[in-house]
MMTF fields as JSON, N, C-alpha, C and O atoms, coordinates in Angstrom:
{
  "mmtfVersion": "1.0.0",
  "mmtfProducer": "UNKNOWN",
  "numBonds": 323,
  "numAtoms": 324,
  "numGroups": 81,
  "numChains": 1,
  "numModels": 1,
  "chainsPerModel": [1],
  "groupsPerChain": [81],
  "chainIdList": ["A"],
  "bondAtomList": [4, 2, 8, 6, 12, 10, 16, 14, 20, 18, 24, 22, 28, 26, 32, 30, 36, 34, 40, 38, 44, 42, 48, 46, 52, 50, 56, 54, 60, 58, 64, 62, 68, 66, 72, 70, 76, 74, 80, 78, 84, 82, 88, 86, 92, 90, 96, 94, 100, 98, 104, 102, 108, 106, 112, 110, 116, 114, 120, 118, 124, 122, 128, 126, 132, 130, 136, 134, 140, 138, 144, 142, 148, 146, 152, 150, 156, 154, 160, 158, 164, 162, 168, 166, 172, 170, 176, 174, 180, 178, 184, 182, 188, 186, 192, 190, 196, 194, 200, 198, 204, 202, 208, 206, 212, 210, 216, 214, 220, 218, 224, 222, 228, 226, 232, 230, 236, 234, 240, 238, 244, 242, 248, 246, 252, 250, 256, 254, 260, 258, 264, 262, 268, 266, 272, 270, 276, 274, 280, 278, 284, 282, 288, 286, 292, 290, 296, 294, 300, 298, 304, 302, 308, 306, 312, 310, 316, 314, 320, 318],
  "bondOrderList": [1, 1, 1, 1, 1, 1, 1, 1, 1, 1, 1, 1, 1, 1, 1, 1, 1, 1, 1, 1, 1, 1, 1, 1, 1, 1, 1, 1, 1, 1, 1, 1, 1, 1, 1, 1, 1, 1, 1, 1, 1, 1, 1, 1, 1, 1, 1, 1, 1, 1, 1, 1, 1, 1, 1, 1, 1, 1, 1, 1, 1, 1, 1, 1, 1, 1, 1, 1, 1, 1, 1, 1, 1, 1, 1, 1, 1, 1, 1, 1],
  "groupList": [{"groupName": "MET", "atomNameList": ["N", "CA", "C", "O"], "elementList": ["N", "C", "C", "O"], "formalChargeList": [0, 0, 0, 0], "bondAtomList": [1, 0, 2, 1, 3, 2], "bondOrderList": [1, 1, 2], "singleLetterCode": "M", "chemCompType": "L-PEPTIDE LINKING"}, {"groupName": "SER", "atomNameList": ["N", "CA", "C", "O"], "elementList": ["N", "C", "C", "O"], "formalChargeList": [0, 0, 0, 0], "bondAtomList": [1, 0, 2, 1, 3, 2], "bondOrderList": [1, 1, 2], "singleLetterCode": "S", "chemCompType": "L-PEPTIDE LINKING"}, {"groupName": "ILE", "atomNameList": ["N", "CA", "C", "O"], "elementList": ["N", "C", "C", "O"], "formalChargeList": [0, 0, 0, 0], "bondAtomList": [1, 0, 2, 1, 3, 2], "bondOrderList": [1, 1, 2], "singleLetterCode": "I", "chemCompType": "L-PEPTIDE LINKING"}, {"groupName": "TYR", "atomNameList": ["N", "CA", "C", "O"], "elementList": ["N", "C", "C", "O"], "formalChargeList": [0, 0, 0, 0], "bondAtomList": [1, 0, 2, 1, 3, 2], "bondOrderList": [1, 1, 2], "singleLetterCode": "Y", "chemCompType": "L-PEPTIDE LINKING"}, {"groupName": "GLN", "atomNameList": ["N", "CA", "C", "O"], "elementList": ["N", "C", "C", "O"], "formalChargeList": [0, 0, 0, 0], "bondAtomList": [1, 0, 2, 1, 3, 2], "bondOrderList": [1, 1, 2], "singleLetterCode": "Q", "chemCompType": "L-PEPTIDE LINKING"}, {"groupName": "GLU", "atomNameList": ["N", "CA", "C", "O"], "elementList": ["N", "C", "C", "O"], "formalChargeList": [0, 0, 0, 0], "bondAtomList": [1, 0, 2, 1, 3, 2], "bondOrderList": [1, 1, 2], "singleLetterCode": "E", "chemCompType": "L-PEPTIDE LINKING"}, {"groupName": "LEU", "atomNameList": ["N", "CA", "C", "O"], "elementList": ["N", "C", "C", "O"], "formalChargeList": [0, 0, 0, 0], "bondAtomList": [1, 0, 2, 1, 3, 2], "bondOrderList": [1, 1, 2], "singleLetterCode": "L", "chemCompType": "L-PEPTIDE LINKING"}, {"groupName": "ARG", "atomNameList": ["N", "CA", "C", "O"], "elementList": ["N", "C", "C", "O"], "formalChargeList": [0, 0, 0, 0], "bondAtomList": [1, 0, 2, 1, 3, 2], "bondOrderList": [1, 1, 2], "singleLetterCode": "R", "chemCompType": "L-PEPTIDE LINKING"}, {"groupName": "GLY", "atomNameList": ["N", "CA", "C", "O"], "elementList": ["N", "C", "C", "O"], "formalChargeList": [0, 0, 0, 0], "bondAtomList": [1, 0, 2, 1, 3, 2], "bondOrderList": [1, 1, 2], "singleLetterCode": "G", "chemCompType": "PEPTIDE LINKING"}, {"groupName": "HIS", "atomNameList": ["N", "CA", "C", "O"], "elementList": ["N", "C", "C", "O"], "formalChargeList": [0, 0, 0, 0], "bondAtomList": [1, 0, 2, 1, 3, 2], "bondOrderList": [1, 1, 2], "singleLetterCode": "H", "chemCompType": "L-PEPTIDE LINKING"}, {"groupName": "ASP", "atomNameList": ["N", "CA", "C", "O"], "elementList": ["N", "C", "C", "O"], "formalChargeList": [0, 0, 0, 0], "bondAtomList": [1, 0, 2, 1, 3, 2], "bondOrderList": [1, 1, 2], "singleLetterCode": "D", "chemCompType": "L-PEPTIDE LINKING"}, {"groupName": "ALA", "atomNameList": ["N", "CA", "C", "O"], "elementList": ["N", "C", "C", "O"], "formalChargeList": [0, 0, 0, 0], "bondAtomList": [1, 0, 2, 1, 3, 2], "bondOrderList": [1, 1, 2], "singleLetterCode": "A", "chemCompType": "L-PEPTIDE LINKING"}, {"groupName": "THR", "atomNameList": ["N", "CA", "C", "O"], "elementList": ["N", "C", "C", "O"], "formalChargeList": [0, 0, 0, 0], "bondAtomList": [1, 0, 2, 1, 3, 2], "bondOrderList": [1, 1, 2], "singleLetterCode": "T", "chemCompType": "L-PEPTIDE LINKING"}, {"groupName": "PHE", "atomNameList": ["N", "CA", "C", "O"], "elementList": ["N", "C", "C", "O"], "formalChargeList": [0, 0, 0, 0], "bondAtomList": [1, 0, 2, 1, 3, 2], "bondOrderList": [1, 1, 2], "singleLetterCode": "F", "chemCompType": "L-PEPTIDE LINKING"}, {"groupName": "VAL", "atomNameList": ["N", "CA", "C", "O"], "elementList": ["N", "C", "C", "O"], "formalChargeList": [0, 0, 0, 0], "bondAtomList": [1, 0, 2, 1, 3, 2], "bondOrderList": [1, 1, 2], "singleLetterCode": "V", "chemCompType": "L-PEPTIDE LINKING"}, {"groupName": "ASN", "atomNameList": ["N", "CA", "C", "O"], "elementList": ["N", "C", "C", "O"], "formalChargeList": [0, 0, 0, 0], "bondAtomList": [1, 0, 2, 1, 3, 2], "bondOrderList": [1, 1, 2], "singleLetterCode": "N", "chemCompType": "L-PEPTIDE LINKING"}, {"groupName": "PRO", "atomNameList": ["N", "CA", "C", "O"], "elementList": ["N", "C", "C", "O"], "formalChargeList": [0, 0, 0, 0], "bondAtomList": [1, 0, 2, 1, 3, 2], "bondOrderList": [1, 1, 2], "singleLetterCode": "P", "chemCompType": "L-PEPTIDE LINKING"}, {"groupName": "LYS", "atomNameList": ["N", "CA", "C", "O"], "elementList": ["N", "C", "C", "O"], "formalChargeList": [0, 0, 0, 0], "bondAtomList": [1, 0, 2, 1, 3, 2], "bondOrderList": [1, 1, 2], "singleLetterCode": "K", "chemCompType": "L-PEPTIDE LINKING"}],
  "groupTypeList": [0, 1, 2, 3, 4, 5, 6, 6, 7, 4, 8, 9, 10, 11, 12, 5, 1, 13, 14, 10, 14, 14, 7, 7, 10, 9, 1, 11, 14, 14, 12, 6, 15, 5, 16, 4, 7, 6, 15, 14, 6, 1, 11, 16, 6, 14, 14, 4, 11, 17, 11, 11, 6, 14, 5, 6, 11, 11, 10, 16, 5, 2, 7, 12, 14, 14, 6, 12, 8, 11, 8, 7, 8, 13, 1, 11, 8, 11, 10, 6, 5],
  "groupIdList": [1, 2, 3, 4, 5, 6, 7, 8, 9, 10, 11, 12, 13, 14, 15, 16, 17, 18, 19, 20, 21, 22, 23, 24, 25, 26, 27, 28, 29, 30, 31, 32, 33, 34, 35, 36, 37, 38, 39, 40, 41, 42, 43, 44, 45, 46, 47, 48, 49, 50, 51, 52, 53, 54, 55, 56, 57, 58, 59, 60, 61, 62, 63, 64, 65, 66, 67, 68, 69, 70, 71, 72, 73, 74, 75, 76, 77, 78, 79, 80, 81],
  "secStructList": [7, 7, 2, 2, 2, 2, 2, 2, 2, 6, 6, 7, 7, 6, 6, 7, 7, 7, 3, 3, 3, 3, 3, 3, 6, 6, 3, 3, 3, 3, 3, 3, 7, 7, 4, 4, 4, 6, 6, 7, 5, 7, 2, 2, 2, 2, 2, 2, 2, 2, 2, 2, 2, 2, 2, 2, 2, 6, 7, 6, 6, 7, 7, 3, 3, 3, 3, 3, 3, 1, 6, 6, 7, 1, 7, 7, 7, 5, 7, 7, 7],
  "xCoordList": [-5.628, -4.492, -4.417, -4.517, -4.243, -4.153, -2.798, -1.859, -2.705, -1.428, -0.382, 0.769, -0.791, 0.128, 0.675, 1.878, -0.194, 0.237, 1.162, 2.132, 0.866, 1.711, 3.101, 4.098, 3.176, 4.479, 5.289, 6.493, 4.628, 5.321, 5.813, 6.922, 4.986, 5.356, 6.59, 7.423, 6.707, 7.841, 9.092, 10.151, 8.977, 10.149, 10.356, 11.413, 9.364, 9.495, 9.41, 8.668, 10.161, 10.209, 8.989, 8.836, 8.13, 6.895, 7.162, 6.302, 8.341, 8.634, 9.278, 9.392, 9.7, 10.338, 9.277, 8.273, 9.508, 8.523, 8.956, 10.044, 8.095, 8.349, 7.484, 7.6, 6.621, 5.695, 5.676, 5.529, 5.826, 5.721, 4.445, 4.088, 3.763, 2.548, 2.726, 3.037, 2.525, 2.578, 1.236, 0.802, 0.588, -0.699, -0.482, 0.303, -1.184, -1.121, -2.456, -2.877, -3.102, -4.435, -5.353, -5.57, -5.888, -6.832, -6.185, -6.878, -4.861, -4.128, -3.204, -2.868, -2.807, -1.822, -0.902, -1.329, 0.364, 1.338, 1.79, 2.314, 1.584, 2.003, 3.231, 3.157, 4.359, 5.61, 6.064, 6.265, 6.224, 6.837, 8.308, 8.98, 8.814, 10.13, 11.088, 11.473, 11.452, 12.518, 13.36, 13.47, 13.954, 14.632, 15.818, 16.148, 16.465, 17.6, 17.184, 18.02, 15.891, 15.352, 14.367, 13.545, 14.449, 13.546, 12.08, 11.213, 11.814, 10.449, 9.693, 8.506, 10.406, 9.791, 8.594, 8.635, 7.544, 6.304, 6.411, 5.861, 7.127, 7.249, 5.976, 5.192, 5.778, 4.584, 4.491, 3.416, 5.577, 5.456, 5.117, 4.323, 5.709, 5.415, 3.95, 3.291, 3.445, 2.05, 1.095, 0.105, 1.376, 0.523, 0.494, -0.57, 1.668, 1.734, 1.07, 0.38, 1.271, 0.647, -0.873, -1.585, -1.362, -2.812, -3.381, -4.42, -2.713, -3.191, -3.244, -4.202, -2.223, -2.196, -3.329, -4.002, -3.543, -4.589, -5.985, -6.872, -6.191, -7.492, -7.764, -8.877, -6.75, -6.899, -7.217, -8.091, -6.517, -6.764, -8.145, -8.806, -8.58, -9.9, -11.016, -12.079, -10.777, -11.794, -11.79, -12.69, -10.803, -10.678, -11.437, -11.026, -12.542, -13.338, -12.608, -13.031, -11.536, -10.772, -9.836, -9.441, -9.484, -8.557, -9.337, -10.248, -8.957, -9.626, -8.743, -9.242, -7.43, -6.488, -5.381, -4.853, -5.037, -3.913, -2.969, -3.386, -1.695, -0.659, 0.163, 0.656, 0.31, 1.114, 2.393, 2.348, 3.535, 4.82, 5.842, 5.572, 7.004, 8.083, 9.328, 9.645, 10.034, 11.287, 12.391, 12.35, 13.367, 14.505, 14.253, 13.47, 14.926, 14.918, 13.773, 13.655, 12.935, 11.829, 10.632, 10.77, 9.444, 8.229, 8.269, 8.206, 8.372, 8.426, 8.924, 8.587, 9.722, 10.226, 9.192, 9.396, 8.09, 7.057, 7.061, 7.552, 6.511, 6.347, 7.681, 8.586, 7.788, 8.952, 8.733, 7.866, 9.502, 9.308, 10.084, 10.0, 10.838, 11.613, 10.821, 11.324],
  "yCoordList": [27.7, 27.026, 25.604, 25.401, 24.636, 23.245, 22.987, 23.765, 21.894, 21.519, 21.315, 21.727, 20.676, 20.422, 21.734, 21.857, 22.705, 24.005, 24.713, 25.354, 24.598, 25.207, 24.577, 25.282, 23.256, 22.583, 23.072, 23.3, 23.231, 23.746, 25.174, 25.531, 25.977, 27.359, 27.402, 28.299, 26.436, 26.378, 25.803, 25.748, 25.374, 24.9, 23.404, 22.931, 22.639, 21.182, 20.705, 21.27, 19.678, 19.114, 18.225, 17.201, 18.613, 17.859, 16.524, 15.642, 16.362, 15.107, 14.072, 12.905, 14.482, 13.547, 12.648, 13.126, 11.359, 10.403, 9.836, 9.274, 9.988, 9.451, 8.229, 7.616, 7.88, 6.76, 5.922, 6.448, 4.617, 3.687, 2.87, 2.466, 2.631, 1.814, 0.689, 0.924, -0.535, -1.707, -2.413, -2.786, -2.588, -3.287, -4.69, -4.904, -5.633, -7.017, -7.674, -7.761, -8.128, -8.721, -7.741, -6.628, -8.137, -7.286, -6.627, -6.179, -6.571, -6.009, -4.89, -4.776, -4.081, -3.031, -2.928, -3.09, -2.656, -2.392, -0.945, -0.556, -0.162, 1.236, 1.302, 0.976, 1.729, 1.772, 3.21, 3.945, 3.607, 4.897, 4.738, 3.849, 5.586, 5.333, 6.507, 7.182, 6.725, 7.674, 7.056, 7.62, 5.88, 5.119, 5.847, 5.585, 6.747, 7.475, 8.366, 8.763, 8.685, 9.485, 8.67, 9.233, 7.345, 6.43, 6.718, 6.581, 7.118, 7.356, 8.34, 8.169, 9.37, 10.391, 10.996, 11.182, 11.296, 11.793, 13.291, 14.121, 13.61, 14.994, 15.368, 14.499, 16.654, 17.102, 16.493, 16.023, 16.48, 15.879, 14.39, 13.909, 13.662, 12.233, 12.014, 11.148, 12.778, 12.631, 12.952, 12.246, 14.006, 14.366, 13.235, 12.868, 12.683, 11.601, 10.326, 9.641, 10.004, 8.807, 8.943, 8.001, 10.114, 10.334, 10.201, 9.567, 10.79, 10.701, 9.25, 8.841, 8.479, 7.068, 6.297, 5.498, 6.527, 5.8, 6.194, 5.344, 7.468, 7.914, 7.26, 6.802, 7.217, 6.58, 5.093, 4.574, 4.415, 2.983, 2.731, 1.756, 3.592, 3.437, 3.566, 2.966, 4.347, 4.553, 3.452, 3.4, 2.582, 1.521, 0.281, -0.359, -0.074, -1.224, -2.563, -3.556, -2.606, -3.846, -4.128, -5.274, -3.099, -3.269, -3.649, -2.939, -4.788, -5.286, -5.206, -5.171, -5.177, -5.173, -4.169, -4.105, -3.389, -2.462, -2.731, -2.766, -2.919, -3.088, -1.804, -1.367, -1.202, 0.006, -0.385, -0.917, -0.121, -0.517, 0.592, 1.581, 0.414, 1.38, 0.723, -0.412, 1.426, 0.915, 1.025, 1.894, 0.141, 0.206, -0.508, -1.456, -0.046, -0.779, -0.43, -1.029, 0.517, 0.864, 1.36, 1.89, 1.184, 1.661, 3.177, 3.713, 3.872, 5.331, 5.818, 5.252, 6.864, 7.469, 8.406, 8.901, 8.652, 9.541, 10.878, 10.991, 11.879, 13.198, 13.909, 13.777, 14.66, 15.501, 16.818, 17.604, 17.061, 18.25, 19.462, 20.534, 19.306, 20.438, 21.245, 22.232],
  "zCoordList": [33.574, 32.976, 33.545, 34.755, 32.66, 33.107, 33.761, 33.588, 34.509, 35.118, 34.031, 34.179, 32.937, 31.825, 31.266, 31.036, 31.05, 30.529, 31.519, 31.116, 32.792, 33.819, 33.821, 33.973, 33.654, 33.596, 32.401, 32.514, 31.258, 30.075, 30.316, 29.918, 30.965, 31.265, 32.165, 32.036, 33.074, 33.994, 33.339, 33.964, 32.083, 31.367, 31.361, 30.944, 31.817, 31.773, 30.33, 29.527, 30.008, 28.659, 28.44, 29.105, 27.514, 27.257, 26.586, 26.599, 26.001, 25.306, 26.219, 25.844, 27.41, 28.33, 28.952, 29.481, 28.882, 29.376, 30.72, 30.85, 31.712, 33.042, 33.331, 34.392, 32.388, 32.573, 31.3, 30.197, 31.468, 30.346, 30.5, 31.607, 29.391, 29.399, 28.392, 27.224, 28.861, 27.993, 28.103, 29.192, 26.958, 26.906, 26.367, 25.443, 26.954, 26.481, 26.794, 27.947, 25.74, 25.866, 26.591, 26.11, 27.732, 28.472, 29.688, 30.601, 29.692, 30.825, 30.367, 29.188, 31.317, 31.055, 32.263, 33.407, 31.988, 33.045, 32.889, 31.845, 33.929, 33.959, 34.867, 36.051, 34.297, 35.054, 35.25, 34.283, 36.513, 36.822, 36.461, 36.984, 35.578, 35.003, 35.19, 34.235, 36.428, 36.749, 37.872, 38.961, 37.588, 38.644, 39.269, 40.426, 38.543, 39.104, 40.264, 41.076, 40.347, 41.464, 42.294, 43.017, 42.191, 42.903, 42.59, 43.453, 41.35, 40.876, 41.763, 42.039, 42.2, 43.043, 42.304, 41.087, 43.04, 42.44, 42.151, 42.873, 41.087, 40.626, 39.873, 39.493, 39.663, 38.939, 37.542, 37.169, 36.744, 35.406, 35.455, 34.646, 36.393, 36.501, 36.869, 36.293, 37.807, 38.235, 37.09, 36.897, 36.331, 35.189, 34.169, 33.671, 33.859, 32.877, 33.394, 32.64, 34.664, 35.235, 35.23, 34.885, 35.614, 35.617, 34.213, 34.022, 33.234, 31.849, 31.38, 30.724, 31.713, 31.322, 31.988, 31.336, 33.271, 33.996, 33.527, 33.447, 33.218, 32.697, 31.347, 31.087, 30.491, 29.181, 29.326, 28.631, 30.215, 30.413, 31.016, 30.66, 31.918, 32.533, 31.507, 31.662, 30.464, 29.424, 28.365, 27.527, 28.392, 27.392, 27.856, 28.824, 27.185, 27.623, 27.483, 28.076, 26.72, 26.548, 27.725, 27.942, 28.475, 29.595, 30.85, 31.275, 31.431, 32.64, 33.876, 35.001, 33.666, 34.779, 34.498, 33.388, 35.512, 35.401, 36.571, 37.729, 36.247, 37.261, 37.278, 36.239, 38.451, 38.61, 39.333, 40.442, 38.705, 39.27, 39.06, 38.38, 39.647, 39.487, 38.936, 39.292, 38.073, 37.516, 38.568, 39.44, 38.472, 39.381, 40.688, 40.752, 41.737, 43.001, 43.943, 45.013, 43.572, 44.447, 43.667, 42.564, 44.252, 43.592, 43.468, 42.362, 44.598, 44.593, 45.947, 46.987, 45.92, 47.154, 47.777, 48.886, 47.077, 47.591, 46.868, 45.745, 47.521, 46.901, 46.724, 47.548, 45.642, 45.375, 46.108, 45.725, 47.148, 47.976, 47.486, 48.085, 46.405, 45.882, 44.896, 44.36]
}
């Protein structure tokens, strides 16, 4: 079972987006977007971030990727709950 399938089995909402990707010319900005929790690295956020980065890595037009966090901090770290 994939991590994605396991998250769905646990009741996580597959339509909820924790990562935003904006492409412009040969660059992309990937934003961790759960500022109310200081962009804590929860399982759904990590799955979505990895998927975005894998997709961007495979795109020959993208030369630069900026990884940032929404709100007042990049990330509080791992979600221990």
